[in-house]
C-alpha positions as MATLAB code, in Angstrom:
seq = 'MLTKFWNNLTTKEISKLSRNTIIVVPFSAIEQHGPHLPVSTDKIILDRILEKLSKKNHKNKDFVILPNFSIGSSSEHSDFEGTLSVNSLNYISFCINYLESIFSKKFYKFLFLNSHGGQTSHIEIIAKELKTKFNKSKIVKANYFLFSGYENIISTNELTYGYHGGDFETSLMLYLAKEKVRVNKIFKEKLSPDYKSNKIIGFEKNIKLQWDTQNISKSGIIGNPQNSSSIKGQKITKIAISTIEKIIKELKLL';
ca = [
      -7.542  -19.289  -15.492;
     -11.641  -21.001  -14.335;
      -9.765  -23.793  -12.546;
      -8.423  -21.378   -9.828;
     -11.945  -20.802   -8.742;
     -13.966  -23.051   -7.125;
     -17.242  -22.600   -8.458;
     -16.408  -23.570  -11.683;
     -14.574  -26.800  -10.830;
     -17.229  -30.063  -10.774;
     -17.338  -31.888   -7.710;
     -15.138  -34.764   -9.046;
     -12.579  -31.808   -9.329;
     -12.307  -30.808   -6.238;
     -12.397  -34.549   -4.985;
      -9.383  -34.200   -5.975;
      -7.849  -31.355   -5.092;
      -4.197  -31.924   -2.760;
      -5.265  -32.091    0.685;
      -2.129  -29.281    0.929;
      -4.741  -27.032   -1.237;
      -4.155  -24.422    0.085;
      -8.139  -22.345    0.594;
      -8.607  -18.579   -0.131;
     -11.288  -17.117    2.029;
     -12.427  -13.610    0.333;
     -14.984  -11.817    2.659;
     -15.872   -8.185    0.952;
     -19.152   -6.390    1.424;
     -21.819   -4.281   -0.280;
     -21.701   -0.849    1.432;
     -21.960    2.449   -0.028;
     -18.828    4.770   -0.693;
     -19.742    8.212   -1.534;
     -21.356    9.359   -4.489;
     -18.588    8.716   -6.872;
     -17.981    4.401   -6.639;
     -20.531    2.074   -6.067;
     -21.603   -0.228   -3.657;
     -20.200   -3.688   -4.611;
     -16.691   -1.363   -4.508;
     -14.845   -3.967   -2.126;
     -16.440   -6.831   -3.990;
     -15.012   -5.902   -7.063;
     -11.565   -4.776   -5.849;
     -10.715   -7.770   -4.561;
     -12.804   -9.859   -7.094;
     -10.356   -8.168   -9.757;
      -7.026   -8.708   -7.816;
      -8.467  -12.744   -7.727;
      -8.381  -12.732  -11.180;
      -5.254  -11.184  -11.845;
      -3.319  -12.998   -9.223;
      -5.710  -16.458  -10.692;
      -4.494  -15.176  -14.492;
      -0.772  -14.909  -13.422;
      -0.658  -18.401  -11.830;
      -2.716  -20.053  -14.034;
      -0.418  -23.084  -13.651;
      -0.063  -23.131  -10.316;
      -1.814  -25.398   -8.625;
      -1.451  -24.775   -4.995;
      -4.734  -22.522   -4.180;
      -7.569  -23.021   -4.764;
     -10.216  -19.276   -4.389;
     -13.558  -19.992   -2.622;
     -16.711  -18.044   -3.707;
     -16.655  -14.092   -1.931;
     -19.116  -13.729    0.493;
     -19.929   -9.924   -0.256;
     -22.656   -9.687    2.252;
     -20.949   -8.440    5.150;
     -21.259   -6.903    8.279;
     -21.584   -3.028    7.432;
     -23.802   -1.802   10.274;
     -21.565    2.049   10.199;
     -22.729    2.272    6.592;
     -26.663    1.298    6.987;
     -27.405    5.199    7.331;
     -26.481    5.472    3.952;
     -28.966    4.192    0.839;
     -28.134    0.990   -0.675;
     -25.958   -1.243    2.405;
     -26.532   -4.932    2.899;
     -25.421   -5.426    6.396;
     -26.444   -9.392    8.556;
     -25.453   -8.051   12.050;
     -22.647   -8.681   13.526;
     -23.935  -12.158   15.940;
     -25.738  -13.329   12.971;
     -23.077  -12.728   10.676;
     -20.148  -14.706   12.040;
     -22.741  -17.212   13.316;
     -24.003  -17.326    8.968;
     -19.371  -17.968    8.478;
     -18.704  -20.664   10.646;
     -21.430  -22.846    9.543;
     -20.588  -22.619    5.617;
     -17.201  -22.967    6.272;
     -17.505  -25.821    8.786;
     -18.851  -27.343    4.679;
     -15.433  -27.080    3.812;
     -13.115  -27.166    7.284;
     -14.489  -30.687    7.345;
     -13.334  -31.907    4.640;
      -9.866  -33.163    3.984;
      -8.585  -29.384    3.459;
      -6.623  -27.907    6.073;
      -5.251  -24.428    5.393;
      -6.408  -21.598    4.598;
      -5.801  -17.448    3.700;
      -9.055  -15.801    4.573;
      -8.361  -12.090    2.514;
     -10.217   -9.538    3.267;
     -11.614   -6.279    1.824;
     -14.097   -4.225    4.681;
     -12.417   -3.062    7.179;
     -15.109   -2.815    9.325;
     -15.563   -6.982    9.987;
     -12.218   -7.352   10.940;
     -13.096   -7.889   14.331;
     -15.647  -10.593   13.126;
     -12.833  -12.363   11.240;
     -11.209  -12.378   14.048;
     -13.401  -14.851   16.026;
     -14.742  -16.525   13.181;
     -11.035  -18.185   12.584;
     -10.648  -18.325   16.412;
     -13.894  -20.626   16.583;
     -12.776  -22.568   13.580;
      -9.563  -23.307   14.893;
     -10.968  -25.009   17.534;
     -13.363  -27.049   16.597;
     -10.659  -28.268   13.754;
      -7.409  -28.070   15.837;
      -5.013  -28.814   12.917;
      -6.139  -26.588   10.480;
      -3.767  -23.636    9.657;
      -5.210  -20.778    9.001;
      -4.188  -17.113    7.534;
      -5.374  -13.833    7.827;
      -5.239  -11.275    5.738;
      -5.927   -7.739    5.006;
      -5.597   -6.934    1.935;
      -5.757   -2.725    2.213;
      -3.325   -2.802    5.308;
      -0.049   -4.698    3.698;
       3.477   -3.020    3.653;
       4.465   -1.197    0.623;
       2.059    0.948   -0.149;
       3.676    4.334    2.168;
       5.173    4.534   -0.444;
       2.501    5.226   -3.290;
      -0.229    6.762   -0.913;
       0.381    9.066    1.803;
       0.271    8.174    5.336;
      -2.526    9.984    6.762;
      -4.477    9.030    3.800;
      -3.556    5.381    4.117;
      -5.059    5.978    7.897;
      -7.737    8.413    7.463;
      -8.472    8.167    4.099;
      -9.567    4.142    4.465;
     -12.690    4.458    2.462;
     -13.829    5.933   -0.514;
     -10.865    7.989   -0.210;
      -7.047    7.575   -2.601;
      -6.542    4.592   -1.796;
     -10.060    2.674   -2.714;
     -10.637    5.444   -5.721;
      -7.161    5.009   -7.606;
      -8.112    0.885   -6.826;
     -10.928    1.363   -8.948;
     -10.051    3.091  -11.237;
      -6.851    0.956  -12.329;
      -8.953   -2.075  -11.790;
     -12.597   -0.689  -13.006;
     -12.878    2.836  -14.697;
     -16.632    2.407  -16.291;
     -18.267    1.586  -12.435;
     -16.537    5.043  -11.218;
     -18.431    8.334  -11.557;
     -15.398   11.412  -11.423;
     -17.102   13.711  -12.132;
     -18.977   13.206   -8.748;
     -14.972   12.709   -6.242;
     -14.736   15.981   -4.053;
     -12.762   15.979   -0.686;
     -15.115   15.610    2.206;
     -15.092   17.655    5.524;
     -15.143   15.110    8.206;
     -16.002   16.002   11.850;
     -13.004   17.708   13.541;
     -13.610   15.033   16.476;
     -12.286   12.218   14.024;
      -8.349   13.797   13.476;
      -8.654   15.244   17.587;
      -6.142   15.552   19.855;
      -8.053   13.960   22.470;
      -7.234   10.238   24.338;
     -10.200    9.402   22.718;
     -11.028    9.240   19.254;
     -12.322    7.559   16.056;
      -8.937    6.435   15.303;
      -7.284    6.199   18.931;
      -5.961    3.090   20.802;
      -8.805    3.934   23.245;
     -11.611    4.420   20.534;
     -15.289    5.944   20.382;
     -17.219    4.112   18.930;
     -18.575    5.457   15.434;
     -21.291    4.956   12.248;
     -19.932    6.499    9.331;
     -22.146    9.438    9.818;
     -20.326   10.966   12.443;
     -18.298   11.201   10.542;
     -18.992   12.264    6.758;
     -22.245   13.919    5.573;
     -21.345   12.125    1.924;
     -19.721    8.501    2.892;
     -16.231    9.051    1.669;
     -13.867    9.243    4.979;
     -10.239   10.058    2.716;
      -9.274   12.204   -0.598;
      -9.871   11.134   -3.558;
      -8.681   14.237   -5.742;
      -5.628   13.303   -6.181;
      -6.244    9.001   -7.168;
      -4.921    7.591  -10.743;
      -5.500    4.413  -11.801;
      -1.697    4.608  -11.814;
      -2.151    4.620   -8.401;
      -3.954    1.894   -8.717;
      -2.211   -0.659  -10.943;
       0.695   -0.211   -8.389;
      -1.336   -1.179   -5.651;
      -2.794   -3.860   -7.484;
       1.057   -5.149   -8.111;
       1.929   -4.753   -4.277;
      -1.604   -6.710   -2.888;
      -0.889   -9.760   -5.598;
       2.989   -9.811   -4.758;
       1.909   -9.990   -0.892;
      -1.146  -12.648   -1.395;
       1.846  -14.597   -3.577;
       4.136  -14.706   -0.435;
       1.226  -15.938    2.228;
       0.679  -18.747   -0.214;
       3.777  -19.611   -0.815;
       4.614  -19.593    3.162;
       1.337  -21.144    4.045;
       2.463  -24.194    2.115;
       5.273  -24.658    3.662;
       3.156  -24.521    6.933;
];
């Protein structure tokens, strides 16, 4: 299990990795998740999923997991205490420089696996710039929270609007790190009436209104965690692991 993680390998062991080894690059964040979840929620969820993936595939030599880059670009949560954030330009620049140290070696297959919705556009730019410089590379970008299959576990409304500290993330935390959930602090936040309006312009419309979390939620919760459960979290985790396995299998053939 330990040998699936880059930071547990020696320099000699890394030098012996196959050129075709898929490098999994985790992106997460340290940011507020309401009064019931820790600021490290994004990191914890992705770390635990990858740990379970590693344990399940301990004999699989197709991939290695880089350290989770957990300080993200989370300016939309900066009004809440505990959020650690890098501005967008510096974040993109740092990630490119950091990843160039790996792209410039023998490896050319990468899975960018993201757990923070606020930096999906940043990762698009990072991947585009690296692909331009290393044009033989194969880069797959995936947001674990957008995988197919969750709709059978979490309501459509929650999957669409309840993506921050709602049913989805709270269920995952109840399964993956129950000891870190303040269950007595779980409640349904009353969101801004503009958030789900029928106007052409909106927070989650195709024609988007730029927003900060404080514009939507006083507590930082966006969604309804009241119906969350460990059982839901276990089912979501199973889908996430299965999907990552399929991505790795397909990327191996590219």
